VOROZA-787757 format. One record per residue (C-alpha): residue in three letters; chain; x negated, y negated, z negated. Coordinates in Angstrom, 2 decimals, padded with zeros to 5 digits, always signed. Layout:
REM VOROZA-787757
{ALA,A,{X,Y,Z}}
...
END
This chain:
REM VOROZA-787757
{MET,A,{-083.56,-107.79,-114.29}}
{ILE,A,{-087.27,-107.20,-114.96}}
{PHE,A,{-087.45,-104.87,-111.92}}
{ASP,A,{-085.66,-107.45,-109.79}}
{GLN,A,{-088.11,-110.20,-110.76}}
{ALA,A,{-091.13,-107.96,-110.22}}
{ALA,A,{-089.81,-106.77,-106.87}}
{ARG,A,{-089.15,-110.32,-105.72}}
{ALA,A,{-092.63,-111.39,-106.80}}
{ALA,A,{-094.13,-108.48,-104.85}}
{CYS,A,{-091.95,-109.37,-101.88}}
{ASP,A,{-093.15,-112.99,-101.91}}
{HIS,A,{-096.78,-111.81,-102.15}}
{PHE,A,{-096.23,-109.48,-099.17}}
{THR,A,{-094.70,-112.26,-097.10}}
{ALA,A,{-097.42,-114.76,-097.99}}
{HIS,A,{-100.11,-112.38,-096.75}}
{LEU,A,{-098.52,-111.21,-093.50}}
{PRO,A,{-101.29,-111.49,-090.87}}
{TRP,A,{-101.19,-113.10,-087.47}}
{ARG,A,{-099.00,-110.62,-085.62}}
{PHE,A,{-096.31,-111.28,-088.24}}
{GLY,A,{-096.72,-115.06,-088.34}}
{ARG,A,{-093.28,-115.85,-086.99}}
{LEU,A,{-091.76,-113.26,-089.31}}
{ARG,A,{-093.63,-114.76,-092.26}}
{ARG,A,{-092.15,-118.18,-091.57}}
{LEU,A,{-088.65,-116.74,-091.36}}
{LEU,A,{-088.73,-114.35,-094.29}}
{SER,A,{-088.03,-115.18,-097.92}}
{THR,A,{-086.88,-113.26,-100.98}}
{ASP,A,{-083.39,-113.40,-099.48}}
{CYS,A,{-084.37,-110.43,-097.33}}
{LEU,A,{-085.78,-108.42,-100.22}}
{ASP,A,{-083.07,-105.78,-099.89}}
{ILE,A,{-083.98,-105.27,-096.21}}
{ARG,A,{-087.65,-104.72,-096.96}}
{LEU,A,{-086.96,-102.43,-099.92}}
{GLY,A,{-084.55,-100.52,-097.71}}
{ARG,A,{-087.30,-100.01,-095.14}}
{LEU,A,{-089.55,-098.53,-097.79}}
{TYR,A,{-086.90,-095.89,-098.43}}
{GLY,A,{-086.48,-094.97,-094.80}}
{GLU,A,{-084.01,-097.49,-093.37}}
{MET,A,{-086.29,-098.67,-090.58}}
{GLN,A,{-085.00,-100.45,-087.49}}
{ASP,A,{-087.67,-099.81,-084.86}}
{ILE,A,{-089.33,-096.57,-085.98}}
{SER,A,{-088.13,-093.16,-087.10}}
{TYR,A,{-090.09,-090.86,-089.36}}
{GLU,A,{-089.59,-087.14,-089.86}}
{GLU,A,{-091.77,-084.88,-091.97}}
{THR,A,{-091.67,-081.11,-091.54}}
{GLY,A,{-093.99,-079.10,-093.70}}
{HIS,A,{-097.18,-081.15,-093.82}}
{VAL,A,{-096.76,-082.85,-090.43}}
{GLY,A,{-095.19,-086.30,-090.13}}
{VAL,A,{-093.83,-087.55,-086.80}}
{ILE,A,{-093.66,-091.30,-086.16}}
{THR,A,{-091.44,-092.19,-083.20}}
{LEU,A,{-091.14,-095.68,-081.72}}
{MET,A,{-087.40,-096.15,-081.25}}
{ARG,A,{-086.94,-098.97,-078.74}}
{PRO,A,{-086.55,-097.01,-075.48}}
{GLU,A,{-084.42,-099.76,-073.92}}
{VAL,A,{-087.59,-101.92,-073.76}}
{HIS,A,{-090.03,-099.03,-073.24}}
{ASN,A,{-090.84,-099.09,-076.98}}
{ALA,A,{-092.29,-102.59,-076.81}}
{LEU,A,{-093.56,-103.85,-080.16}}
{ARG,A,{-091.97,-106.78,-081.91}}
{LEU,A,{-093.04,-108.23,-085.24}}
{GLU,A,{-090.76,-105.92,-087.19}}
{THR,A,{-092.20,-102.88,-085.42}}
{TYR,A,{-095.73,-103.78,-086.47}}
{ALA,A,{-094.56,-104.27,-090.08}}
{GLU,A,{-092.76,-100.92,-090.18}}
{LEU,A,{-095.69,-099.06,-088.64}}
{THR,A,{-098.12,-100.61,-091.12}}
{GLU,A,{-095.93,-099.74,-094.11}}
{LEU,A,{-095.36,-096.21,-092.89}}
{VAL,A,{-099.05,-095.41,-092.37}}
{HIS,A,{-100.03,-097.00,-095.69}}
{ASN,A,{-097.45,-094.89,-097.55}}
{ALA,A,{-097.82,-091.63,-095.59}}
{THR,A,{-098.43,-088.44,-097.59}}
{ALA,A,{-098.39,-085.96,-094.70}}
{ARG,A,{-101.57,-084.06,-093.88}}
{VAL,A,{-101.32,-084.95,-090.18}}
{LEU,A,{-099.43,-087.70,-088.34}}
{VAL,A,{-098.13,-087.48,-084.77}}
{ILE,A,{-097.18,-090.74,-083.01}}
{THR,A,{-094.94,-090.76,-079.94}}
{GLY,A,{-092.28,-092.86,-078.22}}
{ALA,A,{-088.57,-092.33,-077.62}}
{GLY,A,{-087.43,-091.99,-074.02}}
{ARG,A,{-089.80,-092.02,-071.06}}
{SER,A,{-092.44,-094.43,-072.41}}
{PHE,A,{-094.99,-094.18,-075.18}}
{CYS,A,{-095.34,-097.93,-075.77}}
{SER,A,{-095.39,-100.85,-073.35}}
{GLY,A,{-097.28,-103.16,-075.71}}
{ASP,A,{-095.99,-106.39,-077.21}}
{ASP,A,{-092.41,-107.41,-076.52}}
{VAL,A,{-093.45,-110.68,-074.87}}
{ARG,A,{-090.07,-112.32,-075.25}}
{ALA,A,{-089.82,-111.46,-078.96}}
{VAL,A,{-093.44,-111.96,-080.04}}
{SER,A,{-094.12,-115.10,-078.00}}
{GLY,A,{-090.85,-116.84,-078.88}}
{GLY,A,{-090.34,-119.78,-081.19}}
{ALA,A,{-093.32,-121.83,-082.33}}
{GLY,A,{-095.73,-119.02,-081.58}}
{PRO,A,{-097.82,-116.79,-083.84}}
{VAL,A,{-099.65,-117.80,-087.00}}
{PHE,A,{-103.22,-116.50,-087.22}}
{ASP,A,{-105.13,-115.27,-090.25}}
{GLU,A,{-108.77,-114.25,-090.02}}
{GLU,A,{-108.34,-110.53,-090.54}}
{ILE,A,{-107.69,-107.37,-088.60}}
{THR,A,{-104.25,-106.67,-087.13}}
{PRO,A,{-102.65,-104.82,-090.05}}
{ALA,A,{-101.25,-101.88,-088.07}}
{ALA,A,{-104.71,-101.31,-086.58}}
{GLY,A,{-106.31,-101.67,-090.02}}
{ALA,A,{-103.92,-099.11,-091.51}}
{LEU,A,{-104.59,-096.54,-088.80}}
{LEU,A,{-108.35,-097.08,-088.85}}
{ALA,A,{-108.54,-096.78,-092.64}}
{THR,A,{-106.31,-093.75,-093.19}}
{ASP,A,{-107.91,-090.40,-093.99}}
{ILE,A,{-104.97,-088.61,-092.37}}
{PRO,A,{-105.70,-087.21,-088.89}}
{VAL,A,{-103.56,-088.93,-086.25}}
{ILE,A,{-102.50,-087.41,-082.93}}
{ALA,A,{-101.00,-089.56,-080.17}}
{ALA,A,{-098.45,-087.62,-078.10}}
{VAL,A,{-098.49,-089.98,-075.12}}
{ASN,A,{-095.21,-089.17,-073.41}}
{GLY,A,{-095.31,-091.96,-070.82}}
{THR,A,{-096.70,-095.43,-070.20}}
{ALA,A,{-099.18,-096.74,-072.80}}
{VAL,A,{-100.28,-100.28,-071.95}}
{GLY,A,{-101.47,-103.34,-073.83}}
{TRP,A,{-101.08,-102.69,-077.54}}
{GLY,A,{-099.48,-099.39,-076.55}}
{MET,A,{-102.87,-098.26,-075.27}}
{GLU,A,{-104.44,-099.69,-078.43}}
{LEU,A,{-102.07,-097.52,-080.45}}
{ALA,A,{-103.12,-094.42,-078.51}}
{LEU,A,{-106.80,-095.33,-079.01}}
{LEU,A,{-106.27,-095.67,-082.77}}
{ALA,A,{-105.39,-091.96,-082.90}}
{ASP,A,{-108.08,-089.34,-083.43}}
{ILE,A,{-106.74,-087.13,-080.63}}
{ARG,A,{-104.66,-088.01,-077.56}}
{ILE,A,{-102.47,-085.54,-075.67}}
{ALA,A,{-100.94,-086.95,-072.49}}
{ALA,A,{-097.91,-086.06,-070.44}}
{ARG,A,{-098.56,-085.84,-066.72}}
{SER,A,{-096.45,-088.97,-066.26}}
{ALA,A,{-098.53,-090.98,-068.74}}
{ARG,A,{-100.32,-094.12,-067.59}}
{PHE,A,{-102.84,-096.20,-069.50}}
{GLY,A,{-103.86,-099.83,-069.16}}
{GLU,A,{-105.63,-102.50,-071.21}}
{LEU,A,{-103.60,-105.38,-069.79}}
{PHE,A,{-104.76,-108.10,-072.20}}
{VAL,A,{-107.04,-109.80,-069.69}}
{LYS,A,{-104.06,-110.26,-067.35}}
{ARG,A,{-102.34,-112.25,-070.11}}
{GLY,A,{-105.39,-114.45,-070.68}}
{LEU,A,{-106.46,-112.56,-073.82}}
{CYS,A,{-109.15,-110.14,-074.95}}
{SER,A,{-108.23,-106.70,-076.23}}
{ASP,A,{-107.74,-105.92,-079.89}}
{VAL,A,{-110.28,-103.93,-081.93}}
{ALA,A,{-109.34,-100.53,-080.50}}
{GLY,A,{-109.76,-101.62,-076.88}}
{LEU,A,{-113.13,-103.22,-077.52}}
{GLY,A,{-114.43,-100.72,-080.09}}
{ARG,A,{-112.69,-097.38,-079.78}}
{LEU,A,{-112.43,-097.34,-075.98}}
{THR,A,{-116.19,-097.88,-075.73}}
{GLN,A,{-116.81,-095.06,-078.22}}
{ILE,A,{-114.60,-092.69,-076.22}}
{VAL,A,{-115.48,-093.37,-072.56}}
{GLY,A,{-118.76,-095.31,-072.77}}
{ARG,A,{-119.58,-098.97,-072.21}}
{GLU,A,{-119.50,-099.02,-068.39}}
{LEU,A,{-116.11,-097.34,-067.92}}
{ALA,A,{-114.68,-099.32,-070.83}}
{ALA,A,{-115.94,-102.55,-069.28}}
{GLU,A,{-114.28,-101.69,-065.96}}
{LEU,A,{-110.94,-100.99,-067.62}}
{LEU,A,{-111.13,-104.07,-069.84}}
{PHE,A,{-112.36,-106.53,-067.20}}
{THR,A,{-109.88,-105.45,-064.50}}
{GLY,A,{-106.84,-104.61,-066.62}}
{GLU,A,{-106.12,-101.83,-064.13}}
{MET,A,{-103.94,-098.87,-065.02}}
{ILE,A,{-105.00,-095.24,-064.71}}
{GLY,A,{-103.00,-092.02,-064.64}}
{ALA,A,{-103.16,-089.07,-067.00}}
{GLU,A,{-105.53,-086.97,-064.87}}
{ARG,A,{-108.01,-089.83,-064.54}}
{ALA,A,{-107.72,-090.39,-068.29}}
{ARG,A,{-108.62,-086.75,-068.86}}
{GLN,A,{-111.56,-086.92,-066.45}}
{ILE,A,{-113.15,-089.82,-068.33}}
{GLY,A,{-112.46,-088.30,-071.76}}
{LEU,A,{-109.76,-090.74,-072.80}}
{VAL,A,{-107.38,-087.84,-073.55}}
{SER,A,{-108.24,-084.31,-074.61}}
{ARG,A,{-105.61,-082.61,-072.48}}
{VAL,A,{-102.80,-083.25,-070.01}}
{VAL,A,{-099.62,-081.18,-070.18}}
{ASP,A,{-096.22,-081.10,-068.50}}
{ASP,A,{-093.98,-083.87,-069.80}}
{GLU,A,{-091.68,-081.54,-071.70}}
{GLN,A,{-094.65,-079.90,-073.41}}
{VAL,A,{-096.35,-082.99,-074.86}}
{MET,A,{-094.59,-082.83,-078.24}}
{PRO,A,{-094.71,-079.03,-078.66}}
{VAL,A,{-098.44,-079.04,-077.89}}
{ALA,A,{-099.09,-082.00,-080.21}}
{LEU,A,{-097.11,-080.37,-083.03}}
{GLU,A,{-098.88,-077.04,-082.56}}
{LEU,A,{-102.24,-078.79,-082.89}}
{ALA,A,{-101.01,-080.82,-085.88}}
{GLU,A,{-099.86,-077.68,-087.66}}
{LYS,A,{-103.22,-076.01,-087.00}}
{ILE,A,{-105.02,-078.98,-088.58}}
{ALA,A,{-102.54,-079.20,-091.46}}
{ALA,A,{-103.15,-075.53,-092.31}}
{ASN,A,{-106.76,-076.33,-093.23}}
{PRO,A,{-107.85,-077.51,-096.71}}
{PRO,A,{-106.59,-081.12,-096.89}}
{LEU,A,{-109.50,-082.48,-098.96}}
{ALA,A,{-112.01,-081.10,-096.47}}
{VAL,A,{-110.08,-082.52,-093.52}}
{ALA,A,{-109.84,-085.95,-095.17}}
{ALA,A,{-113.56,-085.89,-096.00}}
{THR,A,{-114.36,-084.96,-092.40}}
{LYS,A,{-112.38,-087.92,-091.12}}
{ARG,A,{-114.16,-090.25,-093.58}}
{GLY,A,{-117.46,-088.82,-092.37}}
{LEU,A,{-116.58,-089.52,-088.74}}
{ARG,A,{-115.71,-093.09,-089.70}}
{LEU,A,{-119.01,-093.58,-091.55}}
{ALA,A,{-121.04,-092.04,-088.72}}
{LEU,A,{-119.43,-093.82,-085.79}}
{ASP,A,{-117.42,-096.89,-086.71}}
{PRO,A,{-118.42,-100.53,-087.13}}
{ASP,A,{-117.12,-102.71,-089.95}}
{TRP,A,{-113.61,-102.94,-088.53}}
{ASN,A,{-112.56,-105.77,-090.85}}
{GLU,A,{-115.52,-107.93,-089.82}}
{PHE,A,{-114.96,-107.06,-086.17}}
{GLY,A,{-111.24,-107.75,-086.62}}
{ARG,A,{-111.96,-111.23,-087.92}}
{TRP,A,{-113.93,-111.99,-084.75}}
{VAL,A,{-111.14,-110.59,-082.53}}
{THR,A,{-108.47,-112.57,-084.37}}
{ALA,A,{-110.46,-115.80,-084.19}}
{THR,A,{-111.09,-115.23,-080.47}}
{GLN,A,{-107.47,-114.44,-079.73}}
{THR,A,{-106.41,-117.48,-081.73}}
{SER,A,{-108.43,-119.61,-079.35}}
{LEU,A,{-107.26,-117.78,-076.23}}
{PHE,A,{-103.61,-118.07,-077.25}}
{THR,A,{-103.90,-121.85,-076.83}}
{THR,A,{-105.18,-121.73,-073.25}}
{VAL,A,{-103.37,-122.65,-070.06}}
{ASP,A,{-104.37,-119.27,-068.62}}
{HIS,A,{-102.61,-117.39,-071.42}}
{ARG,A,{-099.41,-119.35,-070.89}}
{GLU,A,{-099.67,-118.74,-067.15}}
{GLY,A,{-100.29,-115.02,-067.70}}
{VAL,A,{-097.13,-114.68,-069.79}}
{ARG,A,{-095.04,-116.96,-067.53}}
{SER,A,{-096.05,-115.16,-064.34}}
{PHE,A,{-095.25,-111.80,-065.95}}
{LEU,A,{-091.79,-112.96,-066.99}}
{GLU,A,{-091.18,-114.57,-063.60}}
{LYS,A,{-092.52,-111.49,-061.75}}
{ARG,A,{-095.01,-113.39,-059.59}}
{GLU,A,{-098.77,-113.51,-059.07}}
{PRO,A,{-100.56,-115.64,-061.69}}
{ARG,A,{-102.63,-118.72,-060.89}}
{TYR,A,{-105.48,-118.92,-063.41}}
{VAL,A,{-107.44,-122.16,-063.77}}
{GLY,A,{-110.08,-121.34,-066.38}}
{ARG,A,{-108.82,-123.50,-069.21}}
END
């Protein structure tokens, strides 16, 4: 009984503090779904699979029927998994032929729309704060928040079929923290600006040329190569590896939480614009958008 009360209190606290990408979920959830959330913690996830072999954990997005598009539940599961990970190295990939096609527009944009809190997107915050090295095995298309997810990794290995695109501008939005911050760190301001301002997609070879990925391999080799690298890293002293990652963060990164507050506030404003609604509508209707600047 005491455990049940404590668990329900923790569940209510979790729900009350779900950030903007989980706004619709926050409005829908209550302690009635406690069993579902506790089940997730013990491995019964809907949108993600996790397998740990030795000291390497593999996170796989499991929505291949929608090219591993992210819905609110996917963000929540990814955040929980990274926060609770004990592996020495994490590898992130997607099921099927795509890495991640970004937000599931129909699922995320449904209902009354998102609720915004002034803080960093929690999945991004979890990946930016972890001391565990993260490798993205980009097995196909990585666009929108799918490209953000790849950028949040420390190392990116791409299949030859992989394609990358920061498509936010085409939906009337600015990119999240990884697109604005990490992409600039990796490829430089000018190339980042071109990718962000145009929303154009690039292939794996172009991504390698500009330093966005460390290597390009045949499609069937992307996971074996990523796992081989992960095992090599995991074989090193874990405290030294974790300290090295913290050092890289201190040397190179901005205050991600402060930056995240600016991004969230900006996206909150952009979500209310006519151009955002037109960007989503034209995408769903498969036609050219007509932006009006308001």
